N, CA, C and O of each residue as an XYZ file, in Angstrom:
304
protein
N    -116.516    116.801     10.383
C    -116.126    117.798     11.377
C    -117.275    118.166     12.303
O    -117.274    119.250     12.886
N    -118.259    117.276     12.449
C    -119.381    117.587     13.333
C    -119.345    116.779     14.622
O    -120.221    116.924     15.475
N    -118.331    115.927     14.764
C    -118.212    115.105     15.960
C    -117.115    115.680     16.838
O    -116.046    116.042     16.347
N    -117.377    115.765     18.137
C    -116.352    116.214     19.080
C    -116.721    115.690     20.455
O    -117.894    115.678     20.829
N    -115.733    115.262     21.199
C    -115.982    114.762     22.539
C    -114.911    113.794     22.963
O    -113.807    113.793     22.417
N    -115.236    112.968     23.940
C    -114.259    112.031     24.465
C    -113.829    111.004     23.421
O    -112.778    110.381     23.575
N    -114.599    110.819     22.390
C    -114.237    109.863     21.337
C    -113.446    110.520     20.212
O    -113.135    109.854     19.224
N    -113.117    111.773     20.324
C    -112.329    112.464     19.306
C    -113.193    113.235     18.328
O    -114.394    113.407     18.537
N    -112.562    113.697     17.256
C    -113.261    114.530     16.279
C    -113.676    113.770     15.029
O    -114.564    114.210     14.298
N    -113.041    112.634     14.780
C    -113.368    111.773     13.638
C    -113.355    112.552     12.321
O    -114.256    112.415     11.494
N    -112.312    113.373     12.145
C    -112.198    114.135     10.904
C    -110.913    113.809     10.144
O    -110.580    114.479      9.166
N    -110.188    112.775     10.596
C    -108.957    112.382      9.920
C    -107.728    113.145     10.370
O    -106.617    112.818      9.953
N    -107.897    114.151     11.209
C    -106.782    114.950     11.699
C    -106.488    114.548     13.136
O    -107.215    114.932     14.052
N    -105.425    113.776     13.336
C    -105.107    113.308     14.675
C    -104.603    114.417     15.586
O    -104.518    114.215     16.797
N    -104.270    115.569     15.048
C    -103.749    116.668     15.852
C    -104.830    117.349     16.692
O    -104.510    118.070     17.637
N    -106.098    117.133     16.361
C    -107.164    117.804     17.122
C    -108.073    116.833     17.871
O    -109.192    117.194     18.236
N    -107.610    115.615     18.102
C    -108.432    114.610     18.783
C    -108.771    115.004     20.208
O    -109.831    114.625     20.706
N    -107.905    115.754     20.883
C    -108.144    116.131     22.267
C    -108.742    117.531     22.362
O    -108.321    118.324     23.203
N    -109.713    117.843     21.516
C    -110.378    119.137     21.555
C    -111.386    119.159     22.704
O    -112.242    118.280     22.807
N    -111.276    120.159     23.554
C    -112.136    120.273     24.741
C    -113.466    120.916     24.373
O    -113.617    121.422     23.262
N    -114.434    120.905     25.287
C    -115.704    121.584     25.021
C    -115.518    123.078     24.728
O    -116.334    123.679     24.029
N    -114.446    123.675     25.260
C    -114.184    125.100     25.025
C    -113.489    125.340     23.682
O    -113.290    126.485     23.277
N    -113.120    124.251     22.994
C    -112.468    124.401     21.687
C    -110.952    124.392     21.751
O    -110.293    124.511     20.718
N    -110.384    124.252     22.945
C    -108.931    124.165     23.085
C    -108.480    122.753     22.756
O    -109.245    121.802     22.909
N    -107.239    122.613     22.304
C    -106.679    121.291     22.053
C    -105.668    120.999     23.151
O    -104.649    121.680     23.265
N    -105.953    119.989     23.952
C    -105.064    119.602     25.044
C    -103.998    118.641     24.525
O    -104.201    117.940     23.534
N    -102.870    118.625     25.207
C    -101.804    117.710     24.820
C    -101.705    116.519     25.760
O    -101.052    115.530     25.428
N    -102.339    116.591     26.926
C    -102.284    115.459     27.849
C    -103.669    114.830     27.983
O    -104.694    115.508     27.921
N    -103.662    113.530     28.167
C    -104.912    112.783     28.311
C    -105.673    113.241     29.551
O    -106.892    113.402     29.506
N    -104.964    113.451     30.654
C    -105.650    113.826     31.888
C    -106.289    115.205     31.789
O    -107.414    115.393     32.253
N    -105.603    116.163     31.202
C    -106.184    117.508     31.048
C    -107.402    117.454     30.126
O    -108.397    118.139     30.363
N    -107.319    116.644     29.084
C    -108.445    116.487     28.158
C    -109.648    115.875     28.880
O    -110.760    116.394     28.785
N    -109.428    114.784     29.594
C    -110.525    114.120     30.294
C    -111.116    115.025     31.374
O    -112.334    115.067     31.549
N    -110.266    115.743     32.091
C    -110.756    116.649     33.136
C    -111.615    117.771     32.561
O    -112.491    118.291     33.253
N    -111.380    118.148     31.322
C    -112.167    119.210     30.690
C    -113.623    118.786     30.505
O    -114.501    119.633     30.343
N    -113.880    117.481     30.528
C    -115.239    116.976     30.340
C    -115.947    116.642     31.655
O    -117.062    116.121     31.631
N    -115.323    116.931     32.799
C    -116.009    116.707     34.070
C    -117.204    117.639     34.149
O    -117.072    118.841     33.915
N    -118.355    117.104     34.470
C    -119.570    117.930     34.511
C    -119.926    118.378     35.918
O    -120.774    119.252     36.100
N    -119.285    117.788     36.904
C    -119.596    118.145     38.274
C    -118.304    118.319     39.061
O    -117.388    117.505     38.940
N    -118.226    119.363     39.860
C    -117.030    119.530     40.699
C    -116.911    118.417     41.746
O    -115.855    118.243     42.353
N    -117.998    117.666     41.955
C    -117.954    116.542     42.886
C    -117.141    115.378     42.327
O    -116.677    114.525     43.082
N    -116.968    115.342     41.009
C    -116.151    114.295     40.391
C    -114.683    114.649     40.602
O    -114.257    115.770     40.323
N    -113.930    113.699     41.087
C    -112.515    113.950     41.357
C    -111.743    114.133     40.053
O    -112.008    113.463     39.056
N    -110.788    115.051     40.085
C    -109.918    115.240     38.928
C    -108.985    114.041     38.812
O    -108.668    113.390     39.807
N    -108.558    113.762     37.607
C    -107.641    112.652     37.389
C    -106.253    112.996     37.909
O    -105.853    114.160     37.936
N    -105.547    111.992     38.308
C    -104.153    112.174     38.721
C    -103.329    112.480     37.474
O    -103.728    112.101     36.373
N    -102.186    113.156     37.619
C    -101.361    113.491     36.442
C    -100.968    112.271     35.614
O    -100.871    112.355     34.390
N    -100.747    111.155     36.270
C    -100.402    109.919     35.566
C    -101.386    108.839     35.982
O    -101.126    108.093     36.927
N    -102.515    108.748     35.286
C    -103.533    107.771     35.692
C    -103.002    106.347     35.574
O    -102.100    106.068     34.784
N    -103.566    105.468     36.360
C    -103.186    104.065     36.301
C    -103.542    103.478     34.946
O    -104.531    103.865     34.324
N    -102.731    102.552     34.506
C    -103.052    101.822     33.283
C    -104.247    100.926     33.595
O    -104.178    100.132     34.533
N    -105.335    101.027     32.844
C    -106.530    100.250     33.174
C    -106.286     98.750     33.146
O    -106.941     98.010     33.880
N    -105.363     98.287     32.318
C    -105.082     96.849     32.279
C    -104.409     96.390     33.560
O    -104.602     95.253     33.992
N    -103.622     97.265     34.169
C    -102.985     96.933     35.444
C    -103.960     97.110     36.605
O    -103.998     96.285     37.518
N    -104.738     98.172     36.571
C    -105.632     98.497     37.676
C    -106.821     97.542     37.773
O    -107.331     97.292     38.866
N    -107.261     97.012     36.639
C    -108.446     96.157     36.616
C    -108.172     94.871     35.844
O    -108.923     94.514     34.936
N    -107.106     94.186     36.201
C    -106.691     92.977     35.481
C    -107.805     91.934     35.426
O    -107.914     91.189     34.452
N    -108.626     91.880     36.463
C    -109.701     90.884     36.492
C    -110.803     91.170     35.466
O    -111.628     90.299     35.190
N    -110.824     92.384     34.898
C    -111.855     92.745     33.910
C    -111.332     92.715     32.473
O    -112.046     93.095     31.545
N    -110.093     92.267     32.288
C    -109.473     92.283     30.964
C    -110.306     91.515     29.932
O    -110.518     91.998     28.820
N    -110.770     90.332     30.299
C    -111.555     89.522     29.366
C    -112.830     90.252     28.942
O    -113.197     90.224     27.767
N    -113.502     90.901     29.883
C    -114.712     91.672     29.564
C    -114.375     92.837     28.628
O    -115.112     93.115     27.682
N    -113.266     93.508     28.901
C    -112.858     94.652     28.076
C    -112.520     94.205     26.662
O    -112.893     94.872     25.696
N    -111.828     93.098     26.531
C    -111.481     92.605     25.196
C    -112.727     92.217     24.415
O    -112.785     92.426     23.204
N    -113.728     91.653     25.092
C    -114.975     91.302     24.428
C    -115.714     92.553     23.957
O    -116.261     92.582     22.855
N    -115.724     93.591     24.805
C    -116.386     94.849     24.430
C    -115.664     95.511     23.257
O    -116.311     96.022     22.343
N    -114.337     95.505     23.274
C    -113.573     96.105     22.184
C    -113.748     95.325     20.880
O    -113.709     95.902     19.793
N    -113.940     94.022     20.996
C    -114.129     93.209     19.790
C    -115.347     93.687     18.999
O    -115.362     93.609     17.770
N    -116.353     94.176     19.696
C    -117.546     94.706     19.019
C    -117.149     95.911     18.171
O    -117.591     96.033     17.028
N    -116.316     96.806     18.721
C    -115.897     97.996     17.984
C    -114.977     97.665     16.815
O    -114.893     98.425     15.850
N    -114.294     96.537     16.903
C    -113.400     96.126     15.828
C    -114.091     95.232     14.808
O    -113.457     94.781     13.854
N    -115.374     94.970     14.992
C    -116.119     94.096     14.094
C    -116.425     94.792     12.773
O    -116.309     96.013     12.678
N    -116.811     94.036     11.764
C    -117.127     94.612     10.455
C    -118.197     95.706     10.490
O    -118.210     96.582      9.626
N    -119.083     95.664     11.469
C    -120.145     96.674     11.553
C    -119.583     98.085     11.711
O    -120.242     99.055     11.337
N    -118.376     98.212     12.257
C    -117.796     99.522     12.512
C    -116.648     99.861     11.561
O    -115.923    100.830     11.789
N    -116.477     99.081     10.510
C    -115.387     99.353      9.575
C    -115.789    100.332      8.500
O    -114.980    100.665      7.634
């Protein structure tokens, strides 16, 4: 229960994964992500963000390679 942030709480309770810096639990991904904006110069997310696989199809292979590292035995 000492981890909190964009990567979740890592405490086995999926109900509190979207805990904001203020301690609130958001129900939408966009509201959760917007809670972590550190500068008002950063644009707020749209209510329905684009699917990254659709928006950046040319980077899919790179993304799958990066995710493979997280799915490797080192992180099990």
